[in-house]
C-alpha positions as CSV (number, residue, x, y, z in Angstrom):
1,M,-11.8,-14.0,-17.6
2,A,-8.4,-15.5,-16.6
3,V,-4.9,-14.3,-15.9
4,P,-2.4,-15.8,-18.2
5,N,-1.4,-19.3,-17.0
6,H,2.3,-18.7,-16.6
7,I,1.6,-15.7,-14.3
8,A,-0.9,-17.5,-12.2
9,S,1.3,-20.5,-12.0
10,W,4.4,-18.3,-10.9
11,V,2.4,-16.5,-8.1
12,M,0.7,-19.6,-6.8
13,A,4.1,-21.4,-6.5
14,R,5.5,-18.6,-4.3
15,A,2.4,-17.7,-2.3
16,P,2.2,-18.9,1.4
17,D,-0.2,-21.5,2.1
18,V,-2.1,-20.5,5.2
19,E,-4.6,-23.3,5.1
20,G,-2.5,-25.8,7.2
21,L,-1.9,-23.0,9.8
22,L,-5.7,-22.4,10.1
23,A,-6.5,-26.0,10.1
24,N,-4.1,-26.7,13.0
25,L,-5.5,-23.7,14.9
26,F,-9.2,-24.5,14.5
27,K,-9.2,-28.3,14.1
28,G,-11.4,-29.8,16.8
29,T,-12.6,-26.5,18.1
30,G,-16.1,-26.8,16.2
31,L,-15.3,-23.4,14.6
32,L,-15.0,-22.6,10.8
33,Q,-16.8,-25.9,10.1
34,G,-20.0,-24.2,8.6
35,G,-23.1,-23.7,10.0
36,F,-24.4,-21.9,13.1
37,S,-21.0,-21.8,15.0
38,D,-19.5,-19.6,12.1
39,Y,-22.1,-16.9,12.6
40,V,-21.6,-17.2,16.3
41,M,-17.9,-16.6,15.6
42,A,-18.7,-13.6,13.5
43,L,-20.8,-12.1,16.2
44,A,-18.0,-12.5,18.7
45,I,-15.6,-10.7,16.3
46,A,-18.2,-8.0,16.0
47,C,-18.0,-7.5,19.6
48,A,-14.2,-7.5,19.8
49,F,-13.7,-5.0,17.1
50,P,-15.1,-2.0,19.4
51,I,-13.0,-3.2,22.5
52,V,-9.7,-3.4,20.3
53,R,-10.4,-0.1,18.8
54,F,-10.9,1.6,22.2
55,I,-7.6,0.1,23.4
56,M,-5.6,1.1,20.3
57,D,-7.2,4.7,20.5
58,R,-5.7,5.0,24.0
59,R,-2.4,3.3,23.4
60,V,-1.4,3.8,19.7
61,Y,-3.9,6.1,17.8
62,G,-4.3,8.9,20.3
63,P,-0.7,9.2,21.1
64,L,0.2,9.1,17.4
65,A,-2.4,11.8,16.5
66,H,-1.1,14.2,19.1
67,R,2.5,13.6,18.0
68,V,2.0,14.0,14.3
69,L,-0.6,16.9,14.6
70,G,1.4,18.8,17.4
71,V,-1.6,18.9,19.7
72,P,-0.4,18.7,23.3
73,A,-1.6,15.8,25.4
74,G,-1.7,15.1,29.1
75,D,-3.5,15.6,32.2
76,P,-5.7,18.7,32.2
77,K,-5.2,19.5,35.8
78,K,-1.4,19.8,35.1
79,T,-1.5,22.2,32.1
80,D,-2.8,25.2,31.1
81,V,-2.1,24.8,27.2
82,V,-5.0,26.2,25.0
83,V,-6.4,23.8,22.5
84,T,-9.3,24.6,20.2
85,R,-12.2,22.6,19.3
86,E,-11.1,22.4,15.7
87,Q,-7.8,20.8,17.0
88,L,-9.8,18.3,19.1
89,E,-12.0,17.4,16.2
90,T,-8.9,16.9,14.0
91,V,-7.3,14.5,16.4
92,Q,-10.5,12.5,16.6
93,K,-10.7,12.3,12.7
94,F,-6.9,11.4,12.5
95,K,-7.5,8.5,15.0
96,E,-10.7,7.2,13.1
97,S,-8.6,7.1,9.8
98,A,-5.7,5.6,11.7
99,Y,-8.0,2.8,12.8
100,K,-9.7,2.3,9.4
101,C,-6.4,2.3,7.6
102,G,-5.1,-0.5,10.0
103,V,-8.2,-2.6,9.6
104,Q,-8.1,-2.5,5.8
105,I,-4.3,-3.4,5.8
106,C,-5.1,-6.3,7.8
107,F,-8.1,-7.2,5.6
108,T,-6.0,-6.8,2.5
109,V,-3.2,-9.0,3.7
110,V,-5.6,-11.8,5.0
111,L,-7.5,-11.8,1.6
112,L,-4.2,-12.0,-0.4
113,L,-2.8,-14.8,1.9
114,V,-6.1,-16.8,1.5
115,G,-6.5,-16.3,-2.3
116,L,-3.2,-16.0,-4.0
117,N,-2.5,-19.7,-4.0
118,K,-6.0,-20.7,-5.2
119,P,-6.4,-21.3,-9.0
120,W,-9.9,-19.6,-8.9
121,F,-8.2,-16.4,-7.8
122,Y,-7.0,-16.1,-11.3
123,D,-9.9,-17.5,-13.4
124,T,-13.5,-16.3,-13.0
125,K,-14.9,-19.6,-14.5
126,L,-13.7,-21.5,-11.5
127,Y,-15.9,-19.6,-9.2
128,W,-18.6,-22.0,-10.7
129,A,-16.7,-24.8,-12.3
130,E,-17.1,-27.2,-9.5
131,C,-20.7,-26.1,-8.5
132,S,-23.5,-28.3,-8.8
133,W,-26.9,-27.2,-7.4
134,P,-27.1,-26.4,-4.6
135,C,-23.3,-25.5,-4.9
136,N,-21.4,-28.1,-2.9
137,V,-17.7,-26.9,-3.4
138,H,-15.7,-27.3,-0.6
139,I,-15.0,-24.1,1.5
140,T,-11.4,-23.8,3.0
141,Y,-10.6,-22.6,6.4
142,G,-9.1,-19.6,4.8
143,E,-12.4,-18.5,3.1
144,R,-14.4,-19.2,6.1
145,F,-12.0,-17.2,8.2
146,V,-12.3,-14.2,6.0
147,Y,-15.8,-14.4,5.9
148,C,-16.3,-14.5,9.6
149,L,-13.6,-11.7,10.0
150,V,-15.3,-9.4,7.4
151,L,-18.9,-10.1,8.4
152,G,-17.9,-9.4,12.1
153,F,-16.5,-6.0,11.1
154,Y,-19.5,-4.7,9.1
155,V,-22.0,-5.8,11.7
156,Q,-20.3,-3.7,14.4
157,A,-19.7,-0.9,11.8
158,V,-23.4,-0.2,11.5
159,P,-24.1,1.1,14.9
160,M,-20.7,2.5,15.2
161,L,-21.5,4.7,12.0
162,F,-24.0,6.6,14.3
163,L,-22.3,6.2,17.7
164,W,-18.7,6.7,17.0
165,E,-17.8,7.9,13.4
166,T,-17.5,11.4,12.3
167,K,-20.7,12.8,10.8
168,R,-20.7,12.9,7.1
169,K,-23.3,14.0,4.6
170,D,-23.3,10.5,3.0
171,R,-23.6,8.3,6.1
172,L,-26.9,7.1,4.9
173,E,-25.4,5.9,1.8
174,V,-22.5,4.3,3.9
175,F,-25.3,2.6,6.1
176,A,-26.8,1.3,3.0
177,H,-23.3,0.0,1.7
178,H,-22.8,-1.6,5.1
179,V,-26.2,-3.4,5.1
180,A,-26.0,-4.5,1.6
181,T,-22.4,-6.0,2.4
182,I,-23.7,-7.8,5.2
183,V,-26.5,-9.4,3.4
184,L,-24.0,-10.3,0.6
185,I,-21.5,-11.9,2.8
186,A,-24.2,-13.9,4.8
187,Y,-26.2,-14.7,1.7
188,S,-23.2,-15.9,-0.4
189,Y,-22.0,-17.8,2.6
190,Y,-25.4,-19.7,2.8
191,L,-25.2,-20.4,-1.0
192,N,-21.7,-21.7,-0.6
193,L,-20.5,-19.0,-3.1
194,T,-17.4,-17.9,-0.9
195,R,-15.1,-17.9,-4.0
196,V,-16.8,-15.0,-5.8
197,G,-17.4,-13.5,-2.3
198,V,-13.7,-13.4,-1.5
199,M,-13.1,-11.7,-4.9
200,V,-15.8,-9.1,-4.1
201,L,-13.9,-8.1,-0.9
202,V,-10.6,-8.1,-2.9
203,C,-12.1,-5.4,-5.1
204,H,-13.2,-3.4,-2.1
205,E,-10.9,-3.4,0.8
206,S,-7.4,-2.4,-0.7
207,N,-8.2,1.0,-2.0
208,D,-9.5,2.3,1.4
209,I,-5.9,2.1,2.7
210,F,-4.9,4.8,0.6
211,L,-8.1,6.8,1.4
212,E,-7.5,6.9,5.1
213,A,-3.8,7.5,4.5
214,A,-4.5,10.5,2.3
215,K,-7.0,11.8,5.0
216,M,-4.1,11.4,7.9
217,A,-1.7,13.4,5.6
218,R,-4.2,16.2,5.1
219,Y,-5.0,16.4,8.8
220,A,-1.2,16.7,9.4
221,K,-1.1,19.5,6.7
222,H,1.4,17.6,4.3
223,E,-0.1,18.9,1.2
224,A,2.5,17.1,-1.3
225,L,2.1,13.8,0.5
226,T,-1.8,14.2,0.7
227,T,-1.8,14.9,-3.1
228,A,0.5,11.8,-3.9
229,I,-1.5,9.5,-1.9
230,F,-4.7,10.7,-3.1
231,V,-3.7,10.0,-6.7
232,T,-2.7,6.6,-5.8
233,F,-6.1,6.1,-4.1
234,M,-7.9,7.4,-7.3
235,L,-6.0,5.1,-9.3
236,S,-6.7,2.2,-7.1
237,W,-10.3,3.1,-6.8
238,F,-11.1,3.3,-10.5
239,T,-9.1,0.2,-11.2
240,T,-10.8,-2.1,-8.5
241,R,-14.1,-0.8,-7.8
242,V,-15.0,0.9,-11.0
243,F,-13.4,-1.3,-13.5
244,M,-12.4,-4.7,-12.0
245,F,-15.6,-5.1,-9.9
246,P,-18.0,-5.0,-12.8
247,Y,-15.8,-6.5,-15.6
248,F,-14.6,-9.6,-13.6
249,V,-17.2,-10.1,-10.7
250,I,-20.6,-8.9,-11.8
251,R,-20.1,-10.1,-15.3
252,S,-19.0,-13.7,-13.9
253,T,-22.0,-13.5,-11.5
254,L,-24.4,-12.4,-14.2
255,F,-23.3,-14.6,-17.3
256,E,-20.7,-17.2,-16.2
257,S,-22.8,-18.6,-13.4
258,M,-25.7,-18.9,-15.7
259,E,-23.7,-20.6,-18.3
260,R,-22.9,-23.3,-15.6
261,A,-26.4,-23.5,-14.6
262,R,-27.4,-24.2,-18.2
263,A,-24.8,-26.9,-18.5
264,L,-26.3,-28.6,-15.3
265,G,-29.8,-28.0,-16.6
266,V,-30.6,-26.1,-13.5
267,Q,-31.1,-22.6,-15.0
268,D,-34.5,-22.3,-13.3
269,S,-33.7,-23.7,-10.1
270,I,-31.0,-21.1,-9.4
271,Q,-33.7,-18.4,-9.3
272,P,-34.5,-16.2,-7.3
273,H,-30.9,-16.4,-5.8
274,H,-29.3,-15.5,-9.1
275,T,-31.4,-12.3,-9.3
276,I,-31.1,-11.4,-5.6
277,L,-27.3,-11.9,-5.6
278,N,-26.8,-9.8,-8.7
279,G,-29.2,-7.0,-7.6
280,F,-27.1,-6.4,-4.3
281,L,-23.8,-6.5,-6.3
282,I,-25.3,-3.9,-8.9
283,F,-26.7,-1.8,-6.1
284,L,-23.1,-1.7,-4.5
285,Y,-21.7,-0.7,-8.0
286,C,-24.3,2.0,-8.1
287,L,-22.9,3.4,-4.8
288,H,-19.4,3.2,-6.2
289,V,-20.6,5.3,-9.3
290,Y,-22.0,7.8,-6.8
291,W,-18.7,8.1,-4.6
292,S,-16.7,8.2,-7.9
293,Y,-18.5,11.5,-8.6
294,L,-17.6,12.8,-5.2
295,I,-14.0,11.6,-5.6
296,L,-13.6,13.6,-8.9
297,R,-15.1,16.6,-7.1
298,I,-12.3,16.4,-4.6
299,A,-9.8,16.0,-7.3
300,V,-11.1,19.1,-9.2
301,K,-10.9,21.0,-6.0
302,Q,-7.4,20.0,-5.4
303,L,-6.3,21.0,-8.8
304,T,-8.2,24.3,-8.8
305,T,-7.8,25.6,-5.2
306,G,-5.0,23.4,-3.8
307,G,-7.5,22.0,-1.0
308,A,-8.6,18.5,-0.8
309,D,-11.1,18.6,2.2
310,D,-13.5,15.7,2.5
311,I,-16.8,17.3,1.1
312,R,-18.7,14.7,2.8
313,E,-17.9,16.1,6.5
314,E,-20.4,18.1,8.1
315,R,-19.1,21.3,9.5
316,P,-20.9,23.9,11.8
317,A,-21.6,27.2,10.0
318,T,-19.8,29.2,12.8
319,P,-17.2,27.0,14.4
320,K,-16.6,28.1,18.1
321,K,-13.3,27.8,19.9
322,H,-12.8,27.2,23.4
323,H,-10.2,26.7,26.0
324,V,-9.4,23.1,27.0
325,S,-6.7,22.0,29.2
326,S,-4.9,19.8,27.0
327,V,-7.2,17.0,25.8
328,G,-9.3,16.4,28.8
329,S,-12.5,15.5,26.8
330,M,-10.8,12.6,25.1
331,P,-9.3,9.3,26.3
332,T,-5.6,9.9,26.8
333,P,-2.9,7.3,27.6
334,D,-2.4,6.5,31.3
């Protein structure tokens, strides 16, 4: 499948070229050259994410949450303001969504900067056109940078899911999603199939921006804004994850890759990699179908009751309120 040539040419002519910038930054450092050093870089990025998140929580997300939600913040020794447990939990959820929204915005921008000026971004057959076996297509600095950045994020996201994130009923499914994503990223990097890997990420990252933004609007009790953003999220979800992902990416990895292998006479040699790679992609798509069901349930609830609570979140049967001097149980700005 391909985007019309005149559209692809128009976009590529106007897309910024980040490859020169990345080459100047990393040339001579030994990084983004392939091999073991790139995995080390991904691990370093994984270690950096929780540190950056902690700092942003204190300096940006925390103050923003208190301001938007109207929950008082300050030194608990200097105020007797009553704050309920529910308010504290909402502040925590708001900060979590703000962090994830920011991360997904960054990922989406980087993915577009790396991909928009590449011909293969617009034609699925070009994922494989230059491949022999093993695939020896040149991997650009941008593609390597995207891989290290996203791999690092998902590596740290696995323990953070249980140590930091809000507990949700589908956290085991999310855990499986993260593990499958890590395997796919590392495996496709090993096989030199970064072009299709970048397109998998393009289909996955952008719609989470709207999901987290809708959650923040709901926590702030802006019902009209919540509904508007949630509708945008649904449109982007079903467009990218439910339609584009299988129709463009999985179809290409299943059939166009095999067509290229037959043309080279290596259709037997690409096994078991062809089966393993597609198995993980189809597994991801099955998770999307399950989450689509949850999204539709939320949409029905919004239409019938006017509420769009996250049905995945675990709530205590009898929530208890307690008095807290401001937000002493949470990190606050100095």
